[in-house]
C-alpha positions as CSV (number, residue, x, y, z in Angstrom):
1,X,-67.2,4.6,-45.8
2,X,-70.9,3.7,-45.8
3,X,-73.3,0.8,-45.5
4,X,-77.0,0.3,-46.0
5,X,-79.7,-2.1,-44.8
6,X,-83.4,-2.4,-45.5
7,X,-86.0,-4.1,-43.4
8,X,-89.0,-6.2,-44.5
9,X,-91.1,-3.0,-44.7
10,X,-88.8,-1.2,-47.1
11,X,-87.4,1.1,-44.4
12,X,-83.7,1.9,-45.2
13,X,-80.9,2.9,-42.9
14,X,-77.3,3.4,-43.5
15,X,-74.1,4.8,-41.9
16,X,-71.7,7.2,-43.4
17,X,-68.3,7.9,-41.9
18,X,-66.4,10.7,-43.7
19,X,-62.7,9.9,-43.5
20,X,-61.5,13.2,-45.1
21,X,-63.8,15.9,-46.3
22,X,-62.5,19.5,-46.6
23,X,-64.6,22.7,-46.2
24,X,-61.8,25.3,-46.3
25,X,-58.2,25.9,-45.5
26,X,-56.9,24.1,-42.4
27,X,-60.4,22.5,-41.8
28,X,-61.0,18.8,-41.7
29,X,-64.6,17.5,-41.5
30,X,-64.9,14.4,-39.4
31,X,-68.5,13.3,-39.5
32,X,-70.5,10.2,-38.7
33,X,-73.9,10.3,-40.3
34,X,-76.8,8.0,-39.4
35,X,-79.3,8.1,-42.3
36,X,-82.8,6.7,-42.1
37,X,-85.5,6.7,-44.8
38,X,-88.9,5.2,-44.0
39,X,-90.6,3.4,-46.9
40,X,-92.0,6.2,-49.1
41,X,-90.8,8.9,-46.7
42,X,-88.2,11.6,-46.6
43,X,-84.6,10.9,-45.7
44,X,-83.5,11.8,-42.2
45,X,-79.9,12.5,-41.1
46,X,-78.4,12.5,-37.6
47,X,-74.8,13.5,-37.3
48,X,-72.2,14.2,-34.7
49,X,-72.0,17.8,-33.7
50,X,-68.9,20.0,-33.9
51,X,-67.4,18.0,-36.7
52,X,-65.3,20.8,-38.3
53,X,-61.7,20.6,-36.9
54,X,-58.8,23.0,-37.3
55,X,-55.7,21.1,-38.3
56,X,-52.1,22.4,-38.4
57,X,-51.4,21.2,-42.0
58,X,-53.8,22.4,-44.7
59,X,-55.3,19.2,-46.2
60,X,-55.8,21.0,-49.6
61,X,-52.4,22.5,-50.0
62,X,-51.4,20.3,-52.9
63,X,-49.0,18.1,-50.8
64,X,-49.4,14.5,-49.9
65,X,-51.3,13.8,-46.6
66,X,-52.2,10.6,-44.8
67,X,-55.8,10.3,-43.5
68,X,-56.9,7.5,-41.2
69,X,-60.0,6.4,-39.3
70,X,-60.1,3.9,-36.5
71,X,-63.7,2.6,-36.4
72,X,-64.6,0.6,-33.3
73,X,-68.0,-0.3,-31.9
74,X,-69.5,3.0,-30.6
75,X,-66.5,5.2,-31.3
76,X,-64.6,6.6,-34.3
77,X,-61.2,8.3,-34.2
78,X,-59.7,10.4,-37.1
79,X,-56.1,11.0,-37.9
80,X,-54.3,13.3,-40.4
81,X,-50.6,12.9,-41.0
82,X,-50.5,10.4,-38.1
83,X,-51.8,12.9,-35.6
84,X,-55.2,12.3,-33.9
85,X,-57.7,15.0,-35.0
86,X,-60.9,14.0,-33.3
87,X,-62.7,11.1,-31.5
88,X,-66.5,10.8,-31.3
89,X,-68.7,8.4,-29.5
90,X,-71.9,7.4,-31.3
91,X,-75.1,5.5,-30.6
92,X,-76.0,4.7,-34.2
93,X,-76.8,1.0,-34.3
94,X,-76.5,0.8,-38.1
95,X,-72.8,1.9,-37.8
96,X,-72.1,-1.2,-35.6
97,X,-74.0,-3.9,-37.4
98,X,-73.1,-4.0,-41.1
99,X,-69.9,-4.2,-43.2
100,X,-68.9,-0.8,-44.7
101,X,-68.1,0.1,-48.3
102,X,-65.2,2.5,-49.0
103,X,-66.0,5.2,-51.6
104,X,-63.2,7.4,-52.9
105,X,-64.4,10.6,-54.6
106,X,-63.7,14.3,-55.0
107,X,-66.0,17.2,-55.7
108,X,-65.6,20.9,-55.8
109,X,-67.8,22.8,-53.3
110,X,-65.6,25.9,-53.2
111,X,-63.9,28.1,-55.8
112,X,-60.7,26.0,-55.4
113,X,-60.2,23.3,-58.0
114,X,-59.8,20.0,-56.1
115,X,-58.2,16.9,-57.5
116,X,-57.8,13.7,-55.4
117,X,-54.8,11.6,-56.0
118,X,-54.7,8.4,-54.0
119,X,-51.3,6.6,-53.7
120,X,-52.5,3.7,-51.6
121,X,-55.3,2.5,-49.3
122,X,-54.9,0.1,-46.4
123,X,-57.9,-1.6,-44.7
124,X,-57.4,-4.0,-41.8
125,X,-59.6,-5.8,-39.4
């Protein structure tokens, strides 16, 4: 999930909340990123620490899993298979001010071949 805003001087900022990102067996990455890029400058990233969580079910075991995020002002909670995995407070204003865009994608960062099949997506307010 991410959003992006630009000010009158061309400075850009955006929020990224990773709903389900895998970095190995039984690991679920639960990250909030606050990105900032000053006009003509380099991108800067602030993220929540300790975002790699051990989970009892391997999210890349080839079975169907349910991932969820409850995003509220100042706090985000992650779920896998209806079990709470992590909750992080944050003070990133951009994550509280703009509508988010959901992006579904898959990429291979390990030697494992990864395919993402999505059966359904539910978003509510």
